[in-house]
ROKE-488981 format. One record per residue (C-alpha): x, y, z; residue in one letter. Coordinates in steps of 0.1 Angstrom, whole numbers. Example, Ala and Ser with C-alpha at 12.3 -4.5 7.8 and 13.67 -1.06 7.14 Angstrom:
R      X      Y      Z  type
R    123    -45     78     A
R    137    -11     71     S
This chain:
R      X      Y      Z  type
R    377    112    947     M
R    378    122    981     E
R    417    126    981     Q
R    413    146    948     V
R    389    170    963     T
R    412    179    990     K
R    440    188    966     Y
R    417    210    946     L
R    408    228    980     I
R    443    233    992     I
R    454    246    957     I
R    423    271    955     T
R    432    283    988     S
R    469    290    981     L
R    458    308    950     M
R    434    329    968     T
R    461    339    995     A
R    486    348    966     K
R    459    369    950     L
R    451    388    983     R
R    486    394    989     F
R    492    409    955     T
R    463    432    960     E
R    474    444    992     S
R    508    451    977     K
R    496    472    950     N
R    471    489    972     N
R    498    497    999     A
R    504    533   1010     V
R    536    546    992     P
R    570    555   1011     N
R    570    590   1020     T
R    608    591   1022     T
R    621    612    994     R
R    656    621    984     N
R    661    658    985     Y
R    688    676    960     Y
R    700    709    968     P
R    694    737    947     I
R    721    746    923     P
R    740    777    932     Y
R    745    806    910     I
R    781    813    900     N
R    785    847    910     I
R    814    850    886     C
R    792    842    856     D
R    760    858    858     I
R    746    867    827     I
R    714    891    820     G
R    704    927    825     R
R    679    918    855     S
R    706    911    878     S
R    715    935    906     K
R    749    927    911     I
R    776    916    888     Y
R    812    902    897     C
R    843    899    877     Y
R    864    874    889     C
R    901    864    882     N
R    886    827    874     N
R    852    815    863     I
R    857    785    879     D
R    845    784    916     P
R    872    763    929     E
R    898    785    914     L
R    884    819    920     T
R    905    840    946     T
R    895    876    935     R
R    861    891    927     A
R    853    925    919     D
R    816    931    924     C
R    793    961    910     W
R    758    966    927     I
R    736    986    903     F
R    702    985    919     S
R    688    981    955     E
R    695    949    971     I
R    680    934   1005     K
R    699    920   1032     E
R    676    887   1028     D
R    681    886    988     D
R    686    851    978     P
R    718    861    958     I
R    739    866    990     W
R    742    828   1000     P
R    756    821    965     N
R    790    835    975     F
R    796    806    998     S
R    803    785    967     S
R    832    805    958     Q
R    850    789    987     S
R    886    800    976     G
R    879    837    975     L
R    907    858    992     E
R    898    893    978     Y
R    865    908    974     I
R    855    943    965     T
R    818    958    965     F
R    815    989    946     N
R    782   1007    950     V
R    770   1027    919     R
R    739   1046    934     S
R    729   1060    968     E
R    707   1038    993     N
R    714   1008    969     V
R    735    990    996     L
R    727    998   1032     T
R    744    971   1052     F
R    772    950   1055     I
R    766    918   1034     P
R    774    894   1062     T
R    755    866   1046     K
R    780    868   1016     A
R    811    868   1034     I
R    805    848   1066     S
R    813    816   1049     S
R    845    826   1032     L
R    870    815   1056     D
R    899    821   1032     K
R    889    858   1028     L
R    921    880   1035     K
R    906    914   1023     Q
R    872    931   1019     I
R    865    962   1003     S
R    831    982   1002     I
R    828   1017    988     Q
R    801   1044    980     F
R    775   1025   1001     G
R    751   1041   1024     T
R    757   1020   1054     I
R    746   1042   1083     K
R    756   1018   1113     R
R    780    989   1116     I
R    764    963   1140     P
R    781    940   1164     P
R    803    911   1149     Y
R    795    923   1113     A
R    829    905   1100     F
R    824    873   1121     K
R    838    840   1111     N
R    866    852   1089     L
R    897    837   1107     P
R    921    849   1078     K
R    907    885   1072     L
R    935    909   1073     R
R    924    941   1058     Q
R    887    959   1059     I
R    882    989   1038     I
R    851   1009   1043     L
R    858   1041   1027     K
R    830   1065   1016     S
R    799   1048   1030     N
R    784   1075   1050     K
R    789   1053   1083     I
R    775   1074   1112     N
R    774   1047   1141     I
R    799   1022   1151     L
R    782   1000   1177     E
R    798    979   1204     K
R    819    951   1192     Y
R    815    963   1155     S
R    849    951   1148     F
R    856    925   1172     S
R    872    887   1174     H
R    893    890   1143     M
R    929    875   1150     M
R    945    882   1121     S
R    930    918   1111     L
R    959    943   1106     S
R    945    972   1087     N
R    912    989   1091     L
R    900   1018   1070     S
R    870   1040   1080     L
R    878   1072   1062     D
R    856   1096   1045     E
R    825   1086   1067     N
R    802   1103   1090     E
R    812   1090   1123     I
R    807   1116   1150     T
R    816   1096   1183     E
R    841   1068   1192     L
R    827   1045   1223     N
R    844   1021   1242     T
R    846    987   1231     D
R    840    992   1194     I
R    874    978   1186     F
R    875    944   1206     F
R    900    915   1206     D
R    920    928   1177     L
R    954    917   1189     P
R    971    922   1154     N
R    954    956   1142     L
R    986    978   1133     Q
R    969   1006   1113     I
R    934   1024   1120     L
R    923   1049   1097     D
R    894   1072   1107     L
R    904   1106   1090     S
R    879   1126   1072     F
R    849   1119   1093     N
R    831   1142   1118     N
R    845   1128   1150     I
R    841   1154   1180     S
R    840   1130   1209     L
R    864   1102   1217     I
R    855   1085   1248     H
R    883   1074   1273     E
R    896   1040   1266     G
R    882   1036   1234     C
R    915   1021   1220     F
R    925   1004   1251     K
R    923    970   1235     H
R    945    980   1207     L
R    977    974   1223     S
R    997    966   1191     N
R    985    995   1169     L
R   1013   1012   1151     K
R    995   1040   1132     E
R    962   1060   1141     L
R    949   1085   1117     N
R    924   1109   1130     L
R    930   1139   1106     D
R    904   1160   1093     N
R    878   1156   1119     N
R    863   1180   1149     Y
R    884   1168   1177     I
R    889   1200   1202     S
R    907   1180   1231     V
R    931   1151   1235     I
R    942   1137   1269     T
R    961   1108   1278     K
R    930   1089   1288     E
R    918   1087   1253     M
R    950   1071   1241     L
R    951   1047   1267     E
R    964   1013   1255     G
R    983   1025   1228     L
R   1017   1023   1243     E
R   1031   1007   1207     N
R   1016   1033   1187     L
R   1046   1050   1165     S
R   1025   1075   1144     K
R    998   1096   1154     L
R    982   1120   1128     N
R    956   1145   1142     I
R    962   1173   1116     R
R    932   1195   1106     Y
R    912   1193   1138     N
R    901   1217   1165     K
R    924   1214   1189     L
R    935   1248   1208     T
R    957   1235   1233     M
R    979   1207   1244     I
R    980   1198   1281     G
R   1004   1182   1302     N
R   1015   1147   1293     L
R    989   1144   1268     A
R   1005   1116   1247     F
R   1024   1098   1276     S
R   1005   1068   1272     D
R   1019   1063   1239     S
R   1055   1063   1249     S
R   1065   1046   1219     G
R   1055   1074   1195     L
R   1079   1084   1167     K
R   1060   1105   1146     E
R   1035   1134   1159     L
R   1017   1153   1133     L
R    994   1181   1147     I
R    996   1206   1118     D
R    968   1230   1110     N
R    946   1230   1142     N
R    939   1261   1162     D
R    967   1255   1191     I
R    976   1288   1208     E
R    992   1271   1241     Y
R   1016   1242   1246     V
R   1021   1234   1282     S
R   1055   1227   1296     E
R   1052   1189   1296     R
R   1028   1184   1268     A
R   1054   1160   1251     F
R   1066   1144   1285     G
R   1071   1109   1282     G
R   1077   1109   1244     L
R   1115   1097   1247     S
R   1112   1078   1211     Q
R   1098   1108   1194     L
R   1117   1115   1161     R
R   1092   1141   1142     K
R   1070   1166   1156     L
R   1050   1187   1131     T
R   1030   1218   1144     L
R   1027   1239   1114     S
R    996   1260   1108     G
R    986   1267   1143     N
R    982   1299   1164     R
R   1014   1297   1185     L
R   1027   1330   1197     S
R   1051   1314   1220     K
R   1073   1282   1220     F
R   1088   1278   1256     Y
R   1123   1266   1262     E
R   1116   1237   1282     D
R   1088   1223   1261     V
R   1112   1198   1244     L
R   1133   1189   1274     D
R   1120   1153   1277     E
R   1122   1147   1238     V
R   1158   1137   1236     R
R   1154   1118   1202     N
R   1137   1145   1183     L
R   1153   1153   1149     V
R   1124   1169   1129     I
R   1106   1201   1142     L
R   1081   1218   1121     D
R   1066   1252   1134     L
R   1060   1269   1100     R
R   1030   1291   1097     G
R   1023   1299   1133     N
R   1025   1333   1151     L
R   1057   1333   1166     L
R   1074   1367   1170     E
R   1107   1353   1184     T
R   1121   1318   1195     I
R   1151   1312   1214     S
R   1180   1288   1207     Y
R   1173   1269   1239     E
R   1137   1260   1228     A
R   1151   1241   1198     I
R   1185   1230   1214     R
R   1172   1193   1218     T
R   1170   1192   1179     V
R   1202   1207   1169     V
R   1222   1192   1192     E
R   1211   1157   1185     N
R   1241   1141   1169     D
R   1227   1106   1165     K
R   1210   1115   1135     S
R   1224   1120   1099     A
R   1197   1146   1091     S
R   1182   1171   1113     I
R   1159   1201   1106     A
R   1138   1230   1123     V
R   1113   1250   1102     Y
R   1105   1283   1113     L
R   1094   1302   1081     D
R   1060   1317   1076     D
R   1062   1331   1111     N
R   1060   1370   1120     P
R   1095   1369   1136     L
R   1108   1402   1144     N
R   1143   1410   1129     C
R   1162   1417   1164     D
R   1190   1403   1184     C
R   1173   1374   1197     R
R   1175   1358   1165     L
R   1213   1361   1163     S
R   1219   1326   1170     W
R   1204   1317   1136     V
R   1237   1329   1122     Y
R   1262   1311   1139     L
R   1242   1280   1139     L
R   1238   1284   1100     R
R   1276   1287   1099     N
R   1282   1257   1121     E
R   1257   1230   1108     T
R   1266   1202   1087     K
R   1232   1191   1080     H
R   1219   1202   1046     N
R   1181   1201   1056     A
R   1189   1223   1087     L
R   1208   1248   1065     L
R   1182   1249   1041     N
R   1155   1255   1068     A
R   1176   1282   1082     L
R   1180   1301   1052     E
R   1144   1304   1045     K
R   1136   1322   1077     I
R   1120   1356   1072     S
R   1115   1384   1097     C
R   1100   1419   1098     V
R   1120   1447   1113     M
R   1092   1461   1135     E
R   1069   1443   1154     P
R   1032   1444   1141     H
R   1016   1420   1163     G
R    992   1394   1156     H
R    957   1404   1169     E
R    930   1397   1145     G
R    954   1379   1121     K
R    935   1353   1101     D
R    945   1319   1105     K
R    966   1307   1075     V
R    966   1268   1069     Y
R    999   1254   1059     N
R    993   1233   1028     K
R   1028   1224   1022     N
R   1029   1200   1048     L
R   1060   1177   1054     L
R   1057   1142   1038     P
R   1044   1117   1058     D
R   1065   1086   1047     D
R   1092   1089   1074     S
R   1120   1111   1090     Y
R   1143   1099   1065     D
R   1130   1117   1035     Y
R   1152   1146   1043     Y
R   1179   1131   1026     D
R   1192   1153    995     T
R   1192   1125    973     N
R   1153   1125    975     N
R   1139   1142    944     N
R   1113   1163    965     D
R   1140   1172    988     Y
R   1140   1209    976     N
R   1103   1211    969     N
R   1086   1202   1000     F
R   1089   1238   1015     I
R   1074   1267    998     K
R   1072   1300   1018     P
R   1042   1321   1012     T
R   1052   1351   1037     N
R   1062   1378   1016     N
R   1061   1405   1041     E
R   1093   1402   1057     G
R   1130   1399   1048     K
R   1154   1371   1048     K
R   1170   1369   1080     L
R   1204   1360   1066     I
R   1204   1388   1042     N
R   1206   1412   1070     I
R   1239   1420   1086     P
R   1240   1406   1121     I
R   1255   1441   1133     D
R   1224   1456   1120     A
R   1198   1438   1141     L
R   1183   1462   1166     P
R   1182   1452   1204     C
R   1150   1470   1219     P
R   1154   1485   1251     K
R   1133   1459   1269     E
R   1155   1431   1255     I
R   1186   1449   1265     M
R   1172   1452   1300     K
R   1164   1416   1303     S
R   1199   1406   1291     I
R   1214   1428   1316     E
R   1193   1414   1344     E
R   1205   1380   1332     T
R   1243   1386   1324     Y
R   1249   1419   1340     G
R   1259   1451   1321     H
R   1278   1437   1290     P
R   1314   1452   1287     V
R   1332   1441   1255     Q
R   1365   1434   1269     N
R   1349   1413   1296     E
R   1327   1393   1273     I
R   1337   1354   1279     K
R   1333   1328   1252     V
R   1315   1299   1268     K
R   1315   1263   1256     A
R   1283   1256   1236     F
R   1284   1218   1244     S
R   1308   1188   1248     V
R   1317   1198   1213     A
R   1331   1231   1224     G
R   1308   1251   1201     R
R   1302   1289   1210     I
R   1266   1291   1224     S
R   1244   1312   1200     P
R   1230   1328   1229     D
R   1260   1346   1236     L
R   1261   1364   1203     T
R   1234   1386   1221     I
R   1258   1397   1245     I
R   1287   1402   1219     I
R   1262   1424   1199     L
R   1251   1443   1229     L
R   1288   1452   1236     G
R   1291   1464   1198     K
R   1260   1485   1202     L
R   1269   1503   1233     L
R   1308   1510   1226     Y
C-alpha cells in the first residue's frame, strides 16, 4: 500500500508540472519579429484615373521591357511626391521626356525619379519653371549621353550643376533665362561635344568657365547679350571646331580673341554691332574655313586681318557699311587652291563705284569657282558716296546655312536661294563698264604715291601669284593710264 501511494504522488507531480508548462507556454509573450513586405510600386506606364498628376506613355507596359517613356505633367507636383520613387521600377529606361503643361507645375529637376535609372541615355524636360539647377542634379547616371532642358525659365546655374558625367556628349540649355556663366558649372565632362546656350539672357561670361570642356566641338551662344569676347573666356576650348555668337551685342573684336580655340573651323559672328576688327583678331586660327560677319557695322576691313587664316574658303561680309574693299583684304580666300569651292560675299554694302573695285572684273573672269562667281555678280555699288552716318542697322536675315562649308556645291538644291540681296539703292557692279569707273582725285593721289605717275606705255604686268595671273590691283593703274591719256 505504501508503494502504491508513492507511485500516485509521482504521477500527480508529473501531471502538475506538465500543466504548468502548458500554461506558461500559452501565456508567453509573443515573438515581436515580423516579416516586412515592400509596398508594391506603381507602374508609371500604366497609370489610370484622372486624379494622377503625371501620365507616362511608354513603348512597353512591362516594366522590365520599357526603354522609352514620354511623361506629361498636368498639375503641380512636389519634390517629395510619392510618385517619383516609382520610376525606379522601370530599370530598363533609356529615354525619358517630361513635358509640362502649365507654368509652376514643375519647378525642380526630378532627381528622385531618375537617380536610380542607371541605363538612362537621354533625358528631356520642356516648358517647366525650373529657376535654378542645383549641384549634381544628374548624379549616378553613368550612361547619360544627352540632356535637353529647353524652355524651362532657368535663371541660375550653380557650381557643379553639370558634373561627373563621363558619357554626356550633348547638353542643350537653349531658350531659358540664364544671365551669367560662372566657373565650374561644367565640371568633369570629358566627352561633352555640343553645348547649346542660345536664346538666353547671357551678358557675362567669367574667365575660364569652359576650361574643363577640352573636348567640346560645338558651342552655341547665339541670341544673347554678350558685348565682349576674349581669349580668357574661351580658355580650354582647344578642340572647338564651331563657335556661333550670332545676334549678340559685340562692338569690336580684339587681338587674338579666339586664339585659345586654335582648332576652330567655323566662326559665326553675324548680326552683332561690330564696328572694328583688330589686325590680329583672328590670329592663331590656322584651321578656320568659314568666317561670317554679315549684318554688322564694319566700315573698313583691313588688308592684313586675314593674314594668319590660310585655310579660309568662305568669307561673308554682307550687310555691313563697307564703302570699299581691296583685293588684298580677301586674297587669302580667293587664292586658296586647296578647296573645290570658295566664296566671298560682299553684297548689301554701300560700296562706291570707283576704280578701287576694278579687281572684281578680273577676278570674275578668272575664277573657276561657281560660288565665288555668283557672289561677285551680286555686288552692287553707288556712283557717289553717301556716307553711313546715322544709318540704321540692317540685320542680315539670309544667313549662310550652318551645316558646313561644303554646301556651296552647285548640286545643292539650296545653292541658288541662300543669298537674296535687299539693297536696291545701287547698280550691279558688273553692269558698269570698267572704263566708266571713276577714280576720284584722292584715290589717284594715293596710287601715284604708291606706284609713281602712271604712264600708259610704262605699265608693267606683274605676276599675280605662282599661277601667273594678273594682279587685280594693277587694273587700277591701267585704268588710270586710260583716264590720263
